N, C-alpha and C positions, 0 to 999 in steps of 0.2 A: 175711221172713216180714210181715206187717202185721197191724195190728190197725184189723178194720172194725167199726163200729156200725151195725145196720139198725136202722129205724124204722118198723114197718108194724105196722098192728091186724089185720092178717088175718095166723092163725097157720101157716098153710099157705104161705102166700108166705114168712112169713119163714125158716120150716123148708129150703123149698125153696131161696130163694136163698142160707140160710147154708149149704147142703152143698155147692153148687158152689162159693162163697169158702172155704173149707174144703179140699174137695179142691184148691182150687188152692194151698193151702200158707199160707194165710190164716187168724188167729184170728179167729171171729164173732163179736161180742157183741148181743145180740138186746135189741129192746125195743118193747113195742105203745104206749106213747103220751111225751108228752111227760114225766111227773113221773118215770118209769121210766128216761126215757132218759137223763134231766136227772143220777138217783142214780146211775147207771153215769158220767157222766162226772165226776161229783166223786170218783170212790174208783179210777178209770181212766185212764190216759195213749192216745187212738187217737189212729189216722192218715187216718182215710179215714170218711165219715159217707155211709151212704145213705139216706133219709128221702121218706116218705110225705109229701105236700101235706096231706092229708086224714087229720087222728087226731082222737081222742077229745078233748075238750076244748080244749086249745090246740092250735091246727097246728100242720106242719112247719114254715111260715115263720117264726114267730114263734120254733122251736127253730134253725133257721138263724142269725137275730137274735144265739140266745146264743150259738152257735157261734164266730162270726164277732166276739163282745167279747171272748174270752178273748185271752191274751196271744200264745200260739201257734198259729200255724196252720193248720186244718185244713180238708181242702177237703172240699167237701161236694158228693154228686148226688142233686138232687131226682128225684123218681115219681110220678106219679099214673094213673089210671084214668082219670079224666074230666078231663080239666085245663080247667083257667077261664080263657080268655084273658085278663081284669081281675090275672091273679094272675102273670101271668109277669114284667110291667115291676117288680113288686114282689120278684119272685123274684131277678132279673136283679141289683137294686139291693142288694139283701140281701147278695149275695154271691157265689151258687152257680154250681161252675166248669163243670155241665154237667144234662142236661136230659134223663130218659128217660121216655116212655110207659110204660105198664101194658097186657097184658100184662110185663116184662122180658128179653128173648131172652139167654139164658146168653154170646153172643159177646157182645152189648152192655155185660153185667153187670160180666164179664170186663176188657175195653175201656175203661167209664170206670172203673173202679177205677185199671188199670192206671194212665189216663192224668191221674188227680189223683192216687197217688203221683209221677209225674213233674215234676206240676206241686209238690206239694208239695217235693218236695228240689228244684227250681229256686228256688222261691221262700226255700228254708231257707241253700242256696248263694248267693241272692243277700243274703239279710241276714246270712250269715258275711262275704261280702264288704265289706257295707257297713261293718261292726263293725272289719273287718282295715282299711279303707281309711277310718276313721274313726280307729283307732287311730293308725297310720301318719300320718295328718295332725296330730294331738296331738302325736306324735313329733315330723314337723317342723317344725312352730311354735316346740316347745322349742327346737330347735336353729338353728333361725332367727333365735330372739330368743336364743338364745347366740350365734350368729355374729354377729348387728348389736350387741349388747352388746361382744362381742370386738372389735368394727370400730370402734367407736363411740369405745371405751377407745384402741385403737391411735391413729387419729384424732386424740384430746385428748393423746395425750403425742407424739405429730410434733407438733402443735404450739405445745404445750409446748417444744418442742427446738428449734424453728423461730423460736422467739418469744424462748426465751434468750439465741439469739446474735444479740445487737444489734449488736455490732463487723461482721457481714458481713451487707449486704441478698442475700434468697435470695426472688426473683421466679421465675414460671412463665408462660407462654402458652401458647395452644390454637396449633396448627398454622396460624392466622389472625393471629396477633400479641397475641390479645386475653388482658389478666391475668387469670390464675385463680389467683394464689396471689400474695400480699404479706406477708413477716412484720415484726415489730416491730423489725427492723434496718435494713430498706427502709424504715418510715414515718421513724425517723429520719433516715437517712441524706437522703431525700430532702423530708422534712417535712411529709408529706401523711397524709391516713389513709387505712388499707386499702381500708375504704367507697366512698370516690371515686376508687379506682382501679381494682377489679376490674370485669371485663365492658368495660374501655375498652383503645385500643388505644394499645399501647406508642407507635409510632413516633408516632401525632396527639401524647400526651403529649409526648415527647421536645422534638417542635416547639412543642407549644405553651408549655411552659415557658420554653423561647429559644434550643433548641437548632439547628443545619443540619440538613433531612431529608437532604440530602446526605450528611453523618457520619455518621446513622443507617444508609442503604442497602447494604442486602446482607448486613448481619450474620446472619441466620437461615440466609438460602441459604448462605452461606460455612462457617457452622457443620454446615449439613446437607451439605455437601458432602465436610468432615471430620471429622465427630464434635464437633469441638468448637470456639473460636473465643476468642482474644482481643483486646481490643484497652484501650488506656489514653492516655489524656488528660480535656479538658476537659467535666464533665459539669454539667446541671441541675439544679436543684432546682428546687420547684412554687413556689417566693417568685421565679422569675427569677435566685436569687445561683449563682457559679459555684461548683465545687468540682474538684479533681485528683484522680479514682477511674481506677478497673479493673473491666471488668466480662469476667467468663468465662461463654460462652457452651455448654452443650452441651444436645446434643440429646437429648430421652425416646423412645423407639422400642417399640412394643406388640405384638403375637403379628402375626409376619408380618414384622417389622423395618418395619413401618408406622410414621411418624412422627405421634406422636400430643401434640405440642407442643416445646417451650424451655424450661428450664433456665437461671435466668441467678444468677451470682452476685457481686453486685455490692463493690468493697471502697473507700472513701473514703480518699486518699494526699496527704490536703491536709496535716493535722497531723505525716503522717510522712515529708513534704517539707520541709516549713518546719524540722522540725527538723532532717532531713541539712542543711541549705541553712544552716544557723544552725553547726550543731558542723562544717561545712566553713569557714566563714567564721571560727570561735573556731581552727580547727584554724594556718588560714592568716594568724592573728596570732598565733598563737603560735609559727608559725613564724618569723616576721620577726620578733619579738620575740627568737627565740634566735639569727638573721642578724646580727639589730645587737649583741645582744650579745656576739655572738664577737668584732664588727667591733670594738664597743669593749671589750671584755678586749684586744685587741691593740694598739689604741691608746693606751688606758692604759699596758703596757707601753712603748713607744714613749716617751711622754711620760714616763712616772717615769723612763725611761736618760736624757732629754733635761732634766727638769728640774733635776738637783743639779750639773751641769756649767751649766745658765744660771746658776744662785744664785752658783758659784764667781766665773761672767766679771763678775757684775752687782759680787760684793764688790771684784776685782782693778779692775774698771772706775773705781768709786767710790773706790779707793784712790789710781789714776794720777789722776782729776780734785784730789784733793787735795795728789797733790804737784805737779801743773801748774799750779793755780791757786796755789802758794807762790810758783813764779819771777813770776806775771803775765803767763800767755803766753794770752790771750783767744781765740783760734784754735785751740788745741788746748785748750783747757777747752771750746769750745761744740763739737770733734768726738768727745770724749769724752759730750760729754751727750748728744750723738745715738746715739754703740754703747749708754749707757744706756738712752735711749729706744727704744733696737730689741730690746734684753734684755727691758726691761719689756713689752714688746708680746707677744713670745713665748711669754713666764709666764703672760701672760692665758689666750692660746692652748692652752699647755699646762694649764690650771686647767681651762676650759671642757672641753677634751678630756675629763679626770678627770675634772667635773659631770657629761659626757653617761654615762661608761663607771660612774658607779656606780650601784647600783639605788637606789631613790626608796622611803624609809620615810613610808608617810603617816602623818600626825598628826593624823586630820577632827577636826574643828570645825563647830559652826553658822557659816555664813560666809556675809555677803552678797553677790554675787556682782556688785549692782550698784557695789559700794562699792570690790571689787578695778579695777573698770570707771574707773571716778572714776580713783581710787591711780593706774593704769597710765597713761592718758592727761593725767595731772596730771606723772608722771614724764617725759613723753617730748615735752611741750608745745612743748621748742627746736626738737626735731625737725620739728612739724608747722609750726612756724611759719618754720624755717628752707624748706621746700617749701614751703611758699605752700597748706595743706592744710586743708579746709572738714571742720568735724565735727559730723555728724550724728546726734545721739540718741536713743534710741525705748527706754528703759528702765521695765520691768515696775513699774506704779506699787505694786503691793503690796511690793515687795522678793523677790527672787530668792533664795531661800536654801536652803541644802543643806547635807552634811557633806560637807568639803573640806578637805583639804591647804590652807592658806593659803598659804603660799612657794611652792609646785610651780605652782598653778594661777594665782599671779601671774605667775612667769618665763614660765608659760605663754603668757598673754595678753598681756604683753609683746612677745612673739617674734612672735604673730601681728599686734598691730598696729604693730608696728615693720616687719615684711613690707610690709603695705599699706603704710605713708608710703612707704619708701624705694620703693614702684613708680610713684609719683608722682613724680620728681622736680623737675616742671616745675609742678605744681600740680594739684587735684584735689579729689576730697569722700568722705571719710572716713563712713561709715556704722555703725553699733552698736547693735546690737537683743540683749534681754536676753529671755526671757519663761518664766515657770513655767506649766506643765502639764502634766498626767494622771502627778503625780509625775515629771516630769523639769526639768532645766535648758536651757535652749535658748539658745546665744549665734552670733549672727551678724556676721561681718565682711566690710564688704562696699566693695572701693575700686573708684575709675574709673581704675584705671592701665593699663597696655602690654597685662595678660592674659598669659597661658600656654597656649606650642602645647600641642599632643596627645603629644607626644613626652615633652617635661618634665613632664608633668602626672602619663605614668604612674608617674615616679620620682621625683615633689616630695618624699616622705616619705623618702627613700634617705637614708644620712649622708652627709655628704662632698659631696652634689650639690648645686652654686653657679654662679650666674654673675658671682657680685659679687667684685669685683676682690682686696678684705680680708676677705672671709666664710669660714668653714667648712663653709656646709651642716650646722650640725646645731642651727639655733635650729626647724624643723619636725617635724623628728626628734625633737626634745626635748618638745614640745609635743603630739606623740601620742603619744611613750609616757609622759607624764603623765595624758592623757586617757585615755586606755585604761588605765591602772594604777586610775584611778575609777571603771573599769566602764561608760565613757561613750564616741562612738564622733564623727568627725573626716569631712567630707566637703568636698570642692574641687569646686566648678564656675569654669568660667573658659574665657575664647574671647581671644585676640589681638584688640590696640586696642579691646575690651569690659570688660576690668577683668575682676577676681574676687568671688569668694563665697565665703567658708570657713565652715561651719556646726558650732557644735559642739552636742552635746545629750547631758550627764550626769544621772546619778539623783540623784533628791533624796534627801531623808532616810530613808525607811522604804525604797527600794530600797537604799541604796549598800552599806550590810554583806552583802545580798542579791548583791551582785555579786560581791564579794571571793571571797563563796566557793566562786561559781561558777568564777571565773578560778585560784582554788588550787585548786578540785578538778578541772578541766581541764589545768591543767600538770602535777597527780602522774599523772593517769591517760595524758598523753603521754608520759612521762618510763617509764613500766612497761613501756607499750608497744613 
């Protein structure tokens, strides 16, 4: 049942129309003019209004405007017995939903009210839906903001995780190979900024930085075929420098197994390779030292067994010479002297073997390498003169000072210089250079002698390896042993008929003690293993 406001100044019309509406089941409220209708509207909520255009005082159009100004929509049917054409546009603009001429027929009235109620329901439903849509829109905006915040936080967290991985370079490209991710680790490895890389083609950058396009060719294709691809080798930084690294490429797939990009993990292996090479070199050095030590122990044992009998033989020979000398037999005395000389030579050989086998106890002091070179040359001057050797010295002008064990280094220098002199029996040039640079002492001996073939060069530092008729082959092994005990390094370059160059590098003052600790630590670690 709807409440209908009926406004007309003619009582009969009000009563008739009211009865029609009441019988139809509506509740009819009547008014004769603007004021009485306004009073009804103040106290009652109505659903439909039927208003006569012509009313005493203020007309029906003004009442229509009053109704249209309310928050709640009320459909209005306007009626008149003598319609004024000039009022029709104003009535329509004011928002009347229908217009009925008088006399108003029953069917017209009921149909008009029925359509007005339907219009009211449609408009109310429209308003309800608008409010519902607005409420849902607010909820959706709130959810979108929350989700956007969550995604932004997740993105920030992901970036923090990616950037915290400075040991690995994490990069990503689109299907065309253009960078869309370049983390902090990649910046450090490739020495470039993220903003200078994003959007650039990985292949173009690889070539621009110094790489070969053929080496890059097909990485993404092989990754797409197998799901991932790993390549290890020489890579390039943005400044053109090389480094040894590994790149593992994985395909990024989206819905429907579609390739949406490629993820690359880059690892710089340069430091690890250098460490592995240094460790391998030190292990080889330790193994060589252990082999030489074992050989030295055997030789020392043999020498020890020979030493005492030789001392006895020398004593017997001297006693025999005193006996023969008493009888003035010069021939026999000369023969005994040769026996004594031979025994002395054998004793000297035994002593040298024992010296090589004994561990070297370093007693480091501040020693000028230049002085040791000059002392060695002074001691070897007779051999230099006998072999007609010309010496050229190039000693570091400020002194090559380091923490060295003077006796052992002097012996090593003597062996190296003597070997160079003996390689030039027909004369030649001997060059000696010292240098103090970057925390290291450098010592180089160069000769213009016969040189060393490749076969002998590989076994040059092996004990008892010699081509001399009276040599033991312990000079160079002993020199290397002394140099390595000091934490240094010795290298040889030689070719037949072009001479030989032996280079020695010794740690200077600040690094000598550290070298001792590293060698002791490596020896201890290898022994435990």
